[in-house]
Rosetta silent file (secondary structure, phi, psi, omega in degrees, C-alpha in Angstrom):
SEQUENCE: MADLPLFPLNTVLFPGMQLKLHIFEDRYKTMVNRCIEAKEPFGVVLIRSGAEAHGRSATPYEVGCTADISQVQRLPLGRMNIVTTGNRRFRIKALDRSHPYLVGDVEYFTPVDDRPSVVRVYSKVLRPLLLRYINILASSSDSRFDPSKLPQQPRTIAQIASILLQTDNPQKQELLAMDSLSNLLVTLVDIYRLETMLLKIRLSPPGEDFNIGFFSRN
SCORE:     score description
SCORE:     0.000 S_00000001
   1 L     0.000  159.668 -175.480   25.565   10.112  -32.939 S_00000001
   2 E  -148.484  153.998  176.764   25.674   11.882  -29.555 S_00000001
   3 E   -84.123  136.147 -175.887   27.846   12.234  -26.471 S_00000001
   4 E  -140.602  122.462  174.313   26.466   10.440  -23.428 S_00000001
   5 E   -63.221  140.899 -175.164   27.929   10.284  -19.861 S_00000001
   6 E  -119.490  141.871  178.838   28.289    6.627  -18.878 S_00000001
   7 E  -120.415   99.015  179.045   27.858    4.799  -15.544 S_00000001
   8 E   -73.004  127.183 -177.825   29.522    1.396  -15.672 S_00000001
   9 E  -135.800  168.331  173.611   27.711   -1.029  -13.317 S_00000001
  10 L   -93.721   48.564 -178.658   27.403   -4.706  -12.610 S_00000001
  11 L  -151.755  157.653  177.207   23.841   -4.691  -13.892 S_00000001
  12 L  -112.220  123.980  177.898   22.007   -4.639  -17.218 S_00000001
  13 L  -100.394  132.486  178.619   19.371   -1.936  -17.660 S_00000001
  14 L  -110.883  154.550  171.478   16.493   -2.486  -20.132 S_00000001
  15 L   -52.784  133.140  178.118   14.046    0.064  -21.572 S_00000001
  16 L    86.263   -5.580 -177.006   11.132    0.445  -19.130 S_00000001
  17 L   -91.054  135.923  175.349   13.104   -1.027  -16.190 S_00000001
  18 E   -85.816  136.666 -179.771   13.407    0.921  -12.957 S_00000001
  19 E  -135.655  123.648  177.912   16.857    1.243  -11.394 S_00000001
  20 E  -102.547  138.032 -175.867   17.539    2.859   -7.986 S_00000001
  21 E  -132.869  144.597  170.625   21.118    4.134   -7.340 S_00000001
  22 E  -106.101  118.078 -177.191   22.934    5.599   -4.380 S_00000001
  23 E  -100.413  116.120 -175.203   25.379    8.208   -5.647 S_00000001
  24 L  -134.018  -18.499  179.484   28.338    8.813   -3.382 S_00000001
  25 L   -82.519  142.925 -173.684   31.501    9.103   -5.479 S_00000001
  26 H   -56.900  -42.708 -176.794   32.489   12.663   -6.387 S_00000001
  27 H   -65.838  -32.921  179.254   32.718   12.041  -10.151 S_00000001
  28 H   -83.871  -22.771  167.895   29.214   10.548  -10.265 S_00000001
  29 H   -60.429  -48.624  178.632   27.867   13.310   -8.061 S_00000001
  30 H   -58.592  -48.864 -177.494   29.175   15.694  -10.736 S_00000001
  31 H   -59.428  -50.067 -176.528   27.824   13.602  -13.567 S_00000001
  32 H   -66.434  -40.676 -179.869   24.346   13.168  -12.092 S_00000001
  33 H   -63.022  -38.989  175.669   24.053   16.828  -11.082 S_00000001
  34 H   -61.171  -43.325  179.954   24.945   17.832  -14.633 S_00000001
  35 H   -63.806  -41.496 -179.655   22.308   15.464  -15.996 S_00000001
  36 H   -62.828  -46.275 -180.000   19.709   16.840  -13.574 S_00000001
  37 H   -62.618  -39.106 -177.974   20.501   20.452  -14.490 S_00000001
  38 H   -86.558   -6.700 -175.016   20.424   19.702  -18.186 S_00000001
  39 L    52.774   47.324 -178.874   17.384   17.397  -17.828 S_00000001
  40 L  -124.440  155.215  179.574   19.306   14.747  -19.786 S_00000001
  41 L   -82.632  170.821  162.725   19.896   11.043  -19.179 S_00000001
  42 E  -117.964  169.232 -179.597   23.070    9.124  -18.566 S_00000001
  43 E  -103.008  135.220  172.280   23.942    5.707  -19.946 S_00000001
  44 E   -99.111  129.203 -179.682   24.102    2.506  -17.899 S_00000001
  45 E  -132.134  138.643  177.097   26.579   -0.032  -19.275 S_00000001
  46 E   -75.216  136.938  179.998   27.502   -3.441  -17.984 S_00000001
  47 E   -73.117  128.641  176.603   31.176   -3.784  -16.993 S_00000001
  48 E   -89.759  -44.644  176.409   33.046   -6.169  -19.284 S_00000001
  49 E  -148.933  159.682 -173.838   36.317   -5.921  -17.374 S_00000001
  50 L    92.362 -160.131 -175.898   37.677   -3.883  -14.514 S_00000001
  51 L  -139.550  154.883  179.454   35.553   -2.857  -11.529 S_00000001
  52 H   -56.796  -40.591 -177.589   32.725   -0.509  -10.748 S_00000001
  53 H   -70.478  -14.644 -177.651   34.813    1.405   -8.245 S_00000001
  54 H   -89.885   -7.788  171.262   37.498    2.127  -10.847 S_00000001
  55 H    57.449 -103.180 -174.957   35.219    4.261  -12.988 S_00000001
  56 H   -64.247  -29.213 -178.183   37.210    5.390  -16.005 S_00000001
  57 H   -78.754  -11.442  177.747   39.437    2.315  -16.022 S_00000001
  58 L   -74.533  139.019  178.385   36.434    0.007  -16.289 S_00000001
  59 E  -104.451  121.805 -176.672   35.760   -1.329  -19.781 S_00000001
  60 E   -95.536  164.680  168.246   32.087   -1.614  -20.589 S_00000001
  61 L   -65.837  162.435 -172.774   30.184   -3.680  -23.132 S_00000001
  62 L   -83.485  -14.093 -179.604   29.406   -1.685  -26.256 S_00000001
  63 E  -113.091  131.415 -179.336   25.644   -1.752  -25.861 S_00000001
  64 E  -141.312 -166.917 -178.657   23.826   -0.025  -22.983 S_00000001
  65 E  -139.879  137.963  178.469   20.590    1.763  -22.103 S_00000001
  66 E   -71.330  150.088 -179.774   19.922    5.393  -21.194 S_00000001
  67 E  -120.701  112.271  176.723   18.638    6.099  -17.677 S_00000001
  68 E   -85.038  127.457 -179.723   16.110    8.913  -17.234 S_00000001
  69 E   -83.292  120.580 -177.989   16.231   10.430  -13.720 S_00000001
  70 E  -109.233  -26.855  179.107   12.754   10.650  -12.241 S_00000001
  71 E  -139.953  144.190  178.841   13.358   11.143   -8.480 S_00000001
  72 E  -135.010  128.265  173.597   16.183   12.623   -6.497 S_00000001
  73 E  -114.511  112.714 -179.900   16.703   12.477   -2.733 S_00000001
  74 E   -80.191  138.675 -177.731   19.465   14.809   -1.562 S_00000001
  75 L  -126.445  165.369  177.653   21.626   13.559    1.282 S_00000001
  76 H   -55.636  155.234  177.144   24.455   15.035    3.396 S_00000001
  77 H    61.172   25.062  173.453   27.870   15.602    1.788 S_00000001
  78 H    84.126   -1.302 -178.970   26.356   15.844   -1.681 S_00000001
  79 L   -72.865  160.793 -177.651   25.277   12.231   -1.818 S_00000001
  80 E  -145.535  148.291  161.892   22.015   11.283   -3.514 S_00000001
  81 E  -105.821  129.513 -178.355   19.538    8.530   -3.899 S_00000001
  82 E  -129.681  148.527  173.512   18.041    8.561   -7.371 S_00000001
  83 E  -113.451  128.090 -179.505   15.354    6.576   -9.176 S_00000001
  84 E  -125.558  162.391  176.335   15.847    6.114  -12.901 S_00000001
  85 E  -131.800  133.708  179.110   13.991    4.370  -15.721 S_00000001
  86 E   -67.652  143.033 -177.155   15.610    2.781  -18.720 S_00000001
  87 E  -129.200  -66.288 -171.297   14.667    4.372  -22.021 S_00000001
  88 E  -122.148  136.047  173.589   16.777    3.959  -25.201 S_00000001
  89 E   -71.696  147.352  174.605   19.218    1.294  -26.317 S_00000001
  90 E  -144.626  156.545  179.863   22.528    2.671  -27.585 S_00000001
  91 E  -120.084  126.535  179.611   25.723    1.299  -29.135 S_00000001
  92 E   -75.834  123.113  175.549   29.089    2.885  -28.155 S_00000001
  93 E   -94.893  -28.847  177.424   31.143    3.962  -31.160 S_00000001
  94 E  -159.708  151.844  179.261   34.003    5.552  -29.175 S_00000001
  95 E  -111.295  135.720  176.755   34.975    6.172  -25.552 S_00000001
  96 E  -111.368  112.928 -177.453   36.251    9.468  -24.138 S_00000001
  97 L  -104.484   19.664 -178.261   38.311    8.983  -20.976 S_00000001
  98 L   -85.752   -8.535 -179.805   39.356   12.661  -20.592 S_00000001
  99 L   -98.553  167.917  174.069   36.581   13.427  -18.114 S_00000001
 100 L   -57.746  -26.628  178.786   36.306   12.298  -14.466 S_00000001
 101 L  -126.548  163.488  179.743   33.742    9.764  -15.729 S_00000001
 102 L   -66.938  141.779  173.498   33.378    7.888  -18.970 S_00000001
 103 E  -129.309  134.015  178.177   31.680    9.595  -21.916 S_00000001
 104 E  -110.848  143.885  168.552   30.575    7.666  -24.965 S_00000001
 105 E   -89.352  107.352 -167.241   30.012    8.697  -28.552 S_00000001
 106 E  -117.917  159.428  175.205   26.834    6.664  -28.994 S_00000001
 107 E  -125.851  128.482 -177.552   24.328    5.678  -31.653 S_00000001
 108 E   -86.946  149.353  176.913   20.740    4.889  -30.580 S_00000001
 109 E  -151.695  161.070  174.830   18.815    1.972  -31.931 S_00000001
 110 L  -130.700  136.343  177.857   15.604   -0.011  -31.536 S_00000001
 111 L   -50.906  129.409 -175.810   15.146   -3.725  -32.389 S_00000001
 112 E   -80.787  134.953  171.681   13.758   -3.795  -35.932 S_00000001
 113 L   -76.976   73.668 -168.952   10.435   -5.519  -36.682 S_00000001
 114 L   -82.928  -29.513 -178.751   12.165   -7.381  -39.491 S_00000001
 115 L  -132.673   84.437 -174.141   10.011  -10.525  -39.860 S_00000001
 116 H   -50.817  -40.248 -178.316    6.427   -9.635  -38.949 S_00000001
 117 H   -66.783  -40.169  177.701    5.109  -13.170  -39.256 S_00000001
 118 H   -68.421  -40.039  177.819    7.791  -14.556  -36.910 S_00000001
 119 H   -58.559  -46.011 -179.426    7.177  -11.690  -34.513 S_00000001
 120 H   -64.375  -44.690 -177.816    3.464  -12.419  -34.376 S_00000001
 121 H   -66.535  -48.989 -173.499    3.889  -16.195  -33.846 S_00000001
 122 H   -73.111  -29.344  175.426    6.661  -16.005  -31.249 S_00000001
 123 H   -66.879  -35.093  176.845    5.021  -13.218  -29.264 S_00000001
 124 H   -69.163  -32.879  177.730    1.946  -15.433  -28.948 S_00000001
 125 H   -74.919  -36.591 -176.977    4.152  -18.321  -27.812 S_00000001
 126 H   -70.921  -36.898 -174.596    6.098  -16.164  -25.366 S_00000001
 127 H   -55.246  -52.171  177.883    3.087  -14.651  -23.604 S_00000001
 128 H   -66.698  -31.290  174.436    1.817  -17.803  -21.895 S_00000001
 129 H   -64.337  -40.844  176.902    5.364  -18.801  -21.011 S_00000001
 130 H   -64.331  -43.472  176.935    5.896  -15.419  -19.421 S_00000001
 131 H   -60.388  -42.563  176.696    2.614  -15.719  -17.540 S_00000001
 132 H   -63.289  -41.967  178.424    3.587  -19.126  -16.205 S_00000001
 133 H   -59.987  -46.982  179.506    7.003  -17.799  -15.154 S_00000001
 134 H   -62.883  -41.176 -178.595    5.330  -14.871  -13.311 S_00000001
 135 H   -68.746  -33.841  175.875    2.854  -17.202  -11.589 S_00000001
 136 H   -64.825  -45.779  178.137    5.630  -19.544  -10.419 S_00000001
 137 H   -63.528  -39.866 -178.428    7.509  -16.576   -8.912 S_00000001
 138 H   -68.340  -32.859 -179.898    4.324  -15.206   -7.410 S_00000001
 139 H   -64.571  -28.651  179.462    3.467  -18.593   -5.808 S_00000001
 140 L   -73.464  -16.225  178.065    6.676  -18.463   -3.757 S_00000001
 141 L  -114.517   10.014  179.352    5.504  -15.158   -2.225 S_00000001
 142 L    56.739   33.507  175.024    1.790  -16.012   -1.957 S_00000001
 143 L  -112.613  167.440 -177.204    0.901  -13.178   -4.314 S_00000001
 144 L  -125.161  149.331  176.907   -1.242  -13.201   -7.415 S_00000001
 145 L  -119.138  133.546 -179.652   -0.866  -11.726  -10.869 S_00000001
 146 L   -85.771  112.860 -177.786   -3.762  -10.645  -13.047 S_00000001
 147 H   -57.132  -27.894 -178.149   -3.140  -12.031  -16.564 S_00000001
 148 H   -66.885  -17.107  179.519   -5.228   -9.254  -18.122 S_00000001
 149 H   -79.564  -13.492  179.598   -2.495   -6.766  -17.077 S_00000001
 150 L   -81.992  118.506 -178.328    0.036   -8.352  -19.415 S_00000001
 151 L   -62.471  165.403 -178.985   -0.085   -6.464  -22.755 S_00000001
 152 L   -99.858  -20.652 -175.551   -0.554   -8.161  -26.068 S_00000001
 153 L   -63.131  129.713 -178.750    1.887   -6.066  -28.182 S_00000001
 154 H   -52.873  -48.030 -176.724    4.946   -8.089  -29.262 S_00000001
 155 H   -65.013  -36.982  178.138    7.464   -5.374  -28.515 S_00000001
 156 H   -69.979  -39.821  177.347    6.013   -4.765  -25.044 S_00000001
 157 H   -62.837  -43.120  176.324    5.937   -8.473  -24.258 S_00000001
 158 H   -62.393  -36.948 -179.852    9.609   -8.777  -25.267 S_00000001
 159 H   -69.359  -45.566  178.627   10.445   -5.821  -23.081 S_00000001
 160 H   -64.407  -40.781 -178.935    8.671   -7.126  -20.008 S_00000001
 161 H   -62.981  -42.115 -178.819   10.129  -10.630  -20.549 S_00000001
 162 H   -64.834  -39.646 -177.183   13.664   -9.168  -20.753 S_00000001
 163 H   -69.870  -42.524 -173.511   13.175   -7.187  -17.517 S_00000001
 164 H   -79.687  -19.685 -174.953   11.643  -10.006  -15.452 S_00000001
 165 L   -60.323  124.130  177.611   14.051  -12.755  -16.513 S_00000001
 166 L   -96.452   85.810 -178.553   16.176  -13.952  -13.587 S_00000001
 167 L  -139.211 -174.321 -175.307   19.372  -14.979  -15.309 S_00000001
 168 L   -81.617  162.778 -176.167   23.019  -13.944  -15.422 S_00000001
 169 H   -62.453  -40.988  178.366   24.246  -10.616  -16.760 S_00000001
 170 H   -56.111  -39.890  178.715   25.981  -11.972  -19.902 S_00000001
 171 H   -67.268  -41.931  176.488   22.662  -13.466  -21.057 S_00000001
 172 H   -62.050  -39.541  178.935   20.832  -10.277  -20.261 S_00000001
 173 H   -62.927  -40.241  177.255   23.444   -8.300  -22.170 S_00000001
 174 H   -57.123  -43.180  177.239   22.913  -10.560  -25.176 S_00000001
 175 H   -62.962  -46.534 -179.001   19.224   -9.709  -25.101 S_00000001
 176 H   -59.455  -35.135 -172.667   19.855   -5.979  -24.776 S_00000001
 177 H   -81.384  -11.458 -177.337   22.223   -5.989  -27.745 S_00000001
 178 L   -67.109  127.423  179.594   19.803   -7.668  -30.195 S_00000001
 179 L  -104.745   11.285  176.088   18.758   -5.358  -32.972 S_00000001
 180 E  -118.585  123.685 -179.318   16.173   -7.724  -34.418 S_00000001
 181 H   -66.555  -39.351  179.493   12.783   -8.010  -32.739 S_00000001
 182 H   -64.378  -42.780 -179.526   12.129  -11.460  -34.235 S_00000001
 183 H   -66.746  -34.932  179.149   15.480  -12.796  -33.050 S_00000001
 184 H   -64.427  -43.687  178.601   14.840  -11.311  -29.619 S_00000001
 185 H   -67.576  -40.561  179.451   11.439  -13.074  -29.332 S_00000001
 186 H   -62.998  -42.092 -178.671   12.766  -16.404  -30.624 S_00000001
 187 H   -67.329  -41.131 -179.940   15.634  -16.234  -28.068 S_00000001
 188 H   -64.142  -39.691  177.864   13.304  -15.270  -25.222 S_00000001
 189 H   -61.020  -45.106 -179.519   11.019  -18.242  -26.026 S_00000001
 190 H   -62.448  -43.346 -178.151   13.960  -20.636  -25.880 S_00000001
 191 H   -66.673  -46.059 -176.508   15.179  -19.123  -22.599 S_00000001
 192 H   -68.307  -31.376  175.100   11.756  -19.054  -20.957 S_00000001
 193 H   -62.711  -41.824  178.537   11.015  -22.647  -21.870 S_00000001
 194 H   -74.590  -47.295 -174.966   14.148  -23.703  -20.028 S_00000001
 195 H   -64.998  -35.203 -179.232   13.987  -21.179  -17.156 S_00000001
 196 H   -66.335  -41.021  177.028   10.317  -21.931  -16.393 S_00000001
 197 H   -63.740  -46.618 -179.252   11.152  -25.613  -16.012 S_00000001
 198 H   -67.087  -37.859  179.932   14.209  -24.943  -13.859 S_00000001
 199 H   -65.298  -40.789  178.557   12.422  -22.376  -11.735 S_00000001
 200 H   -62.474  -40.432  177.749    9.596  -24.786  -11.042 S_00000001
 201 H   -63.741  -43.047 -177.566   12.107  -27.437   -9.972 S_00000001
 202 H   -65.239  -37.253 -174.921   13.966  -25.011   -7.686 S_00000001
 203 H   -92.238    1.057  179.868   10.830  -23.806   -5.990 S_00000001
 204 L  -106.038  104.020 -179.222    9.222  -27.201   -5.580 S_00000001
 205 L   -65.845  140.239 -178.496   10.568  -28.909   -2.404 S_00000001
 206 L   -66.005  145.035  173.969   11.014  -32.691   -2.792 S_00000001
 207 L   -78.434 -177.481 -177.297    8.512  -34.992   -1.099 S_00000001
 208 L   -66.466  -26.800 -179.251    9.333  -37.787    1.232 S_00000001
 209 L   -94.018   16.581 -177.482    9.538  -40.180   -1.693 S_00000001
 210 L   -63.302  129.659 -176.110   11.942  -37.942   -3.615 S_00000001
 211 L  -136.191  118.336  179.222   14.550  -40.117   -5.293 S_00000001
 212 L  -101.894   10.344  176.973   17.493  -38.837   -7.341 S_00000001
 213 L    94.741 -174.866  178.960   18.916  -42.264   -8.024 S_00000001
 214 L   -75.673  146.636  175.818   22.119  -43.974   -6.936 S_00000001
 215 L   -86.671  146.211  173.939   25.131  -41.967   -5.921 S_00000001
 216 L   -71.199  153.101  176.721   28.411  -42.455   -7.724 S_00000001
 217 L   -79.006  -13.679 -175.879   31.306  -43.945   -5.768 S_00000001
 218 L   -88.784    0.000    0.000   33.569  -41.186   -7.136 S_00000001
């Protein structure tokens, strides 16, 4: 286990996902500067209760993701714009509130390739669903996606699918916390089957003959 400075946010960070942050509070200026000097990451955790602005009083979910700082733009008054990339999942074993910012005693983990046959099958099922989802999103912005750019590896497909999914934070948090690669892929297939259908409906304007049936009197 290791000590990791924590940044509670109203977002879920996944490995491989880019996150841009504007740092303006003194405690997080201190935290980020220490991370930059030590060339170490901080942890991003979704807020379970409390508020982002309350810092130490915010209670985070127990699973988060480390954020590696790749770019820093210094601004007046010590403020910063930083670009980070998610790297490692971790599970918080204990919280230390004695610092200006939260520090967690964390344990790192990676979803285990526990059922290889299930992983192979569901990654093959997920890939076309993910491609369709990307194409539906791209069609709304008149852009195109090259299918050959989507990797074949199950773990990478699960990672990209988790990052691109446009759903609420509790569901994203559930995906981040999964320690089984097979369960992660099965869950993603179920979600993408539903979300692809709903997304297509949302982005398809009704025609003149659109009919939703009779309205209730109530």
